C-alpha positions as semicolon CSV with decimal commas, in nm:
position;residue;x (nm);y (nm);z (nm)
1;M;5,951;-1,742;-0,095
2;E;5,665;-1,733;-0,343
3;A;5,300;-1,734;-0,250
4;T;5,111;-2,034;-0,375
5;T;4,769;-1,999;-0,525
6;D;4,697;-2,371;-0,526
7;T;4,465;-2,350;-0,225
8;P;4,101;-2,367;-0,328
9;N;3,893;-2,060;-0,268
10;P;3,623;-2,135;-0,007
11;N;3,389;-1,896;-0,186
12;P;3,466;-1,923;-0,557
13;S;3,164;-1,726;-0,670
14;P;3,062;-1,423;-0,463
15;R;2,729;-1,406;-0,644
16;I;2,413;-1,525;-0,476
17;L;2,251;-1,815;-0,654
18;L;1,883;-1,763;-0,723
19;P;1,634;-2,043;-0,775
20;L;1,567;-2,138;-1,134
21;S;1,199;-2,058;-1,105
22;S;1,105;-1,691;-1,115
23;S;0,780;-1,748;-0,928
24;P;0,783;-1,671;-0,555
25;L;0,764;-1,952;-0,305
26;W;0,533;-1,767;-0,066
27;P;0,244;-1,530;-0,132
28;T;0,344;-1,284;0,143
29;I;0,651;-1,073;0,205
30;D;0,729;-1,240;0,535
31;G;0,792;-1,580;0,385
32;P;0,709;-1,915;0,541
33;L;0,518;-1,828;0,856
34;D;0,274;-2,120;0,841
35;L;0,022;-1,927;0,633
36;S;-0,135;-2,156;0,376
37;E;-0,255;-2,037;0,040
38;E;-0,619;-2,069;0,148
39;E;-0,554;-1,850;0,453
40;S;-0,368;-1,602;0,234
41;V;-0,666;-1,578;0,000
42;S;-0,890;-1,524;0,301
43;Y;-0,670;-1,241;0,434
44;A;-0,641;-1,078;0,092
45;R;-1,019;-1,094;0,049
46;R;-1,076;-0,942;0,395
47;F;-0,833;-0,656;0,335
48;Y;-0,999;-0,589;0,000
49;K;-1,354;-0,588;0,136
50;F;-1,275;-0,385;0,450
51;G;-1,109;-0,127;0,226
52;F;-1,457;-0,039;0,100
53;A;-1,566;0,032;0,459
54;L;-1,390;0,369;0,438
55;L;-1,058;0,213;0,534
56;P;-0,865;0,240;0,205
57;L;-0,536;0,224;0,394
58;L;-0,606;-0,150;0,415
59;W;-0,576;-0,162;0,037
60;A;-0,221;-0,028;0,068
61;V;-0,146;-0,281;0,342
62;N;-0,285;-0,556;0,117
63;C;-0,057;-0,451;-0,168
64;F;0,247;-0,436;0,059
65;Y;0,181;-0,762;0,241
66;F;0,106;-0,962;-0,072
67;W;0,371;-0,793;-0,286
68;P;0,507;-1,125;-0,428
69;A;0,157;-1,222;-0,542
70;L;0,104;-0,877;-0,694
71;R;0,427;-0,888;-0,893
72;N;0,375;-1,239;-1,026
73;S;0,022;-1,300;-1,147
74;R;0,076;-1,663;-1,251
75;S;0,207;-1,786;-0,916
76;F;-0,098;-1,707;-0,699
77;P;-0,390;-1,613;-0,927
78;L;-0,658;-1,610;-0,655
79;I;-0,458;-1,377;-0,433
80;H;-0,347;-1,166;-0,729
81;H;-0,712;-1,094;-0,812
82;Y;-0,778;-0,923;-0,476
83;V;-0,440;-0,755;-0,446
84;L;-0,458;-0,603;-0,793
85;R;-0,804;-0,463;-0,722
86;S;-0,674;-0,326;-0,392
87;A;-0,393;-0,150;-0,578
88;V;-0,639;0,007;-0,821
89;G;-0,871;0,110;-0,537
90;F;-0,588;0,268;-0,338
91;A;-0,462;0,455;-0,645
92;L;-0,810;0,592;-0,715
93;F;-0,861;0,688;-0,350
94;T;-0,523;0,864;-0,340
95;A;-0,602;1,055;-0,660
96;L;-0,943;1,165;-0,528
97;L;-0,811;1,266;-0,187
98;S;-0,520;1,458;-0,339
99;S;-0,741;1,644;-0,586
100;W;-0,986;1,736;-0,308
101;A;-0,706;1,860;-0,081
102;L;-0,542;2,058;-0,359
103;T;-0,875;2,211;-0,464
104;F;-0,942;2,342;-0,115
105;G;-0,580;2,425;-0,041
106;I;-0,498;2,613;-0,359
107;G;-0,840;2,740;-0,469
108;G;-0,980;2,844;-0,135
109;E;-1,188;3,158;-0,118
110;R;-1,094;3,265;-0,471
111;L;-1,245;2,948;-0,617
112;F;-1,556;2,914;-0,401
113;G;-1,638;3,282;-0,338
114;H;-1,892;3,364;-0,065
115;V;-1,975;2,993;-0,014
116;W;-1,624;2,944;0,129
117;D;-1,731;3,061;0,475
118;E;-1,994;2,786;0,485
119;L;-1,753;2,515;0,369
120;V;-1,464;2,567;0,608
121;M;-1,472;2,449;0,968
122;Y;-1,217;2,680;1,128
123;N;-1,478;2,951;1,187
124;L;-1,733;2,715;1,340
125;A;-1,653;2,825;1,696
126;D;-1,701;3,190;1,595
127;R;-2,039;3,115;1,437
128;L;-2,163;2,927;1,742
129;G;-2,031;3,185;1,987
130;L;-1,792;2,948;2,159
131;T;-1,484;3,172;2,152
132;G;-1,564;3,391;2,453
133;W;-1,426;3,298;2,793
134;S;-1,697;3,462;2,996
């Protein structure tokens, strides 16, 4: 008995079909959650502005949340404006914080000399006399 191959394959193409347009349908990574484009611009603007209030982690959140708008500048130009500036701000903040941490971590007392004792905070309790139990 021979096997017949005349039965049609229910899934002839295992590939996923993508839409013809390369622009994203939604400005956020979570898709259609009833967030209009005007509300998205408002959120992107808020994240961008609050990032200047010493909360640069919001810039990273802005870049992550509006990743489709960041990748495709033509699809959502108003959102892309704020998200791109948030990405630049977060990159600059990360570079400054890393250079500061590495300067103090690697350089230490050899780099700063006698001023090092005034810069570090771990000897603050000794200077104020707060280490004694009596």
